[in-house]
N, C-alpha and C positions, 0 to 999 in steps of 0.2 A: 758486486758493484765495481765498476772501474771508471776511468776518466772518460772513455768514449760514451758510456751510458749517461754520464753527466753532461754530455754535449760537446766535449772537446776531443777532436780526432787527431791524435799525434801523427798518425800515418799520412793524413791529408796534408799536414804541415810539411812533412818531408817531401811529399809529392809536389807541393807548391814551390819549394826551393829548387827542386830539380827542373821544373818547367820554366822558372824565371831566369835560370843561369844563362841561357842563350842570349837573353835580352841584356842582362847586366854586363856580360862580356864585351858587348859593343861599346860600352861607355868608358872602358879602362884607359887611364893615362899612365905614362911611364913612371910617374911618382908613386903609384899605388903599390904598397908593399905586402898586402894581405889578400887572401882569397875570400870569396863569399862563404859565409857559414861560420866564421870565427866569432869570438866574443866582442871584437872591436875591429875598426878599420884603421889602418896605418897609412899615412901619406907623407912622403919625404918633402922637406922644405929646402933641400940642397940647392936646387936650381934658382932659388930666389935670393941667394946670398948677395947677388950683385946689386940688389936694391939698396939704396942708402938707408932707409928706415922701413923695412917690410912691416906692413900692418895688416892684421887679420880683420876682415869684415864678415858679418854673418847675417842671416835672415831666416825667419821661420814663418810658416803660414799653412793654411789648409785650403780646401776647395770650396768649403761652405755648402750651402743648400743647392748648388748646381748639381750635386750628387743625386738629388731626387730625380733630376732629369735623366741622368744616366741609368737609374733604376728603371724608370718608366720605358726608356728606349731600349733597355737591355744592351747598352753600348758602354763598354768599360775601358776601351783602349786609348782614350784621349784625355780623360780627367787627370791622368798622371802628368801630362804636359802642363795642364793648368797648375798643378801643385808645384812643379819645378819652377814654372814661370813666375809665380807669385813670390818666390824666394830669390831667385837669381836676378830678376829685374830690379829688386831692391838693392842688391849688392852692386849691380852695374850702375845704379843711380849714384852711388858713392864713388864711382870711378874704379870699382874693384873687378877683378877677374875671378869668376867662380872656379873653385878648385874641386870640391866634392860635395856630394848630396847624400842624405839619408832619408828614407821614408818610413812612415808608420801607418800601417793598415790595421784597423780594428773592425772585426766582423762578427755577425751573429753565428754564421756557420762558414767554415773554410771550404769553399769550392775551388780546388786547385786551378782549374782552367780559368775561372774568373779572376783569381788572384794574379795569375800569370798575365792576363790581359791588362790588368791595372798596372803591373810592373812594366809591361811593354811600353805603356804610355810614359811612365816615369823615365824609363831608359831613353825614349825618344826625346823627351825634354832635356835630359842630360846631354845627349848628342848635340842638340841644337845650341846648347850653351857651353859645350866642351867641358862639362863637369863629369867627374867620375862618380858612379853610383857605388859607394864603397860599403854600404851596409843598410840595414833596415830591420823592421820588426813587423811580423804579422801576428796579431793577437786575436784568437778565437774567444769570443765572450758571449756564450749562450745565455739568454735571459736578460742580457743588457741591451743587445741590438737585435732587431728582427732578423730571422734567418737569411733573408735575401738582401739585407742592407749592410753597409759598411761606412766607415769614416776614413778619410785619407788626409794626412798631414805630412809635412817634411821640414827639413832643416838643411841649410847650405852654408858653406864657409868659403870665403874668397880672400884674395890678397890684393893690396895696393901699396905702392910706395907712398909714404906719408905726404910727400910734396905734391902728389897727384890726386889726393882726395878732393872730390867735388863737394865744396862746402857752402858756396854762395857768398863767401866773405868779400869777394871782389866784384860782386854784381853792381852795375851802375846804370843810371838813367840813360836810356837810348839803346841798351842791349836788346838784341832781337830774340824773340821766342820762336823756336822751331818745334812744331808738333809732328810726332811720328804716328802714322796711322795705326789704329787698333784692328783686330780681326773680327770684332763684334763686341758682345757684352762682356767678354772675358770671364771673370769669376767673381763678380760682385753684383749685388742688387737682385739676386735671384729670389729672395723672399717676396719682393715686389712683383717680379716677373710672374711668379706662381699665383699671385693674386689677380693679375690682369688676364692671363690666359688660362683656360681650363687645363689642368694637368691630367689629360687623358690621352691615350694613344691616338684616338681619332683627331683630337685637336693638334697634337704634335706632328701628325702625318699629313696635315692639311698643307697643300701647296699654295704659295702666295706669289703672284706675278712680280710684285715689287721686290721680293727677296730673291727670286730666281731659284728657289729651293723650298723645301718644307720648313715649317716653323721649327720643328725639332732639330733639323740640320743646322739652321741658323743659330739657334740658341746653344747647341752643344759644341759649336766651333771653338777649338781650344785657344787659350790666351796666347797672344803673340809674345815671343821671347826676343828681347832687344839687346842682348849681350853683344852680338856680332855687329849690330848697327852702331852702338856706342864705341866699340873697339875700332870700327872703320873711321869714325869721326876723329878719334884720337890719332890714328895712324896718318890721317890726312893733315895733321899738324894744327887742327882746330882745338883750342882749349875750351872745354865745356865749363862755364862759370858756375852754373847751377842746373839742377836736374830734378824732375819730379815724375814719379811713377803714378799714373792716374788710376787709382783703385777705388775702394769703397769711400764714398764722400765726394767723388767726382772732382770737378774743377775747383769748387769753392773750398774744399778741405785740403786738397793735396797741393795745389799750386802755391799757396802761401807758405808751405813747409820748405820751399826752396829759396824763399826770399830772406834777405837780411832786413833789419830795421831801417826804415826810411825809404824803402822801395816798394813799389806796387806793380802788379802785373796787369796789363791791359790786353785782353784777348778779343779778337774780332771774330764773331760767330760766323760771318759769311766768308771767311778766308779759306774754307774747305767745305766739302759737301758732307753733311751728317749722314751716316749710313742708314739705309732703309729700315733696318731692324729697330733703330731707336725712334724713327718717325712712326712706325707701326705701333710700337709700345706706347708712345706718347698719345697717339690718337685713340687706340683701343681702350687704354686705361684712363683717358681723360686726365692725364697727368700734367700739372703745371710745368712750364718750361724751366723755371728756377729749380724745381724739384728734380727734373731730369739731369740738369747740370750739377746738382748737388748729390746725385746718386750714382750716375753712370759716367763712363769715359767719353761718351758721345762721339766716338770715332777717333779719339786721340789717346793713345796708350802711354805716351811718354812725351814730356815737354823739356826742351833744353834751352838754356840761355847762352848766347854767344855774342862776341863782338859783331857789330853791324857789317864790317867788311869781310867777315868770315862766314856769313850766313849762307851764301851760295855754295861755298866749299863744303859746309856741313850737310846741306841738302844733297849735294852730289855724292858725298861719302855714304850717307844713309841709303840712297838709292843703289849705290854700288853693292851694298850688303844685302839687297833684296827687299828693302822696305820702302814705303812711300812717306815723303815728308813735305811739310808746307811751312811757310812763314805765317804764323797765326797771331802775332802780336808783338808787344814791346814791353820794356821795363820803364816805368815812370817814377818820378819822385812822389812820395806820399806815405800814408800809413800802410803798414804791411797788410796786404789783402789782394783781391782780384776783382777787376771790373770786366764784365762781358758786355761788349757793345755791338 
């Protein structure tokens, strides 16, 4: 009897590490002091000494049941982007600059090539957010996960000068809400998606004219990373007063999180075009509109509040970073919450 006969292949683990090294290498920053394969990752804080009060911000999340889609499509090179995005977007929401990322992959059986594809996606997410992938863990857990399935989660650390933390404390009536476009469903609400559409290869390979692609291609589209867009807004001299990452819970849960007491968000639904994937989901599943806005991002992945006179500058800065943005509403006086009109 040995470990391999019990279902854990140590040699496959070594092979996975070798295959992922080329992807990890692309994410390195000058502050990284350790190599892949050590017991921990070290990151120098030397260059941040010029900040008045350097403050660490962190975020952790997973991909959720969107992974079921990856299993069915046998496509594993983009879910890592989702994993990174869910963490670094939260850090950017606080005004932070992501510094480094660690991933955790748990699987029923270690297929080195598949693990390398997953890490390739993680590395791509790190490149998009300028975060170093300084470590991670691949746990082979036979009998706990089916052989062809895995789970993926991650953890990110960023930094911000305390005076630049986006807290919402200065939010005022009349401030403008800027919405930054999402790339699709992102990585939330897939339990409902899987109830609406048959999760078969035939269904996912079906081409829809309104989508301009197959259903599977539209759903697997990775989460948009907004780190560079928010950095561009800051560089343009626009102070972001409040910020919300639109994840699970949609508009109704996430937008109030950016508000201070005595302020209310008013969002105009016709201020931008809701992407076709949400209209198809709503129609096919006969889902109430309120439930859609209470579950999905509906085409807006990040919401910023800025001074009215800075709104156009903010939109221009977002577009310069390669994202699309719209004025989607305003801040009003009232009980903390959100009105969709």
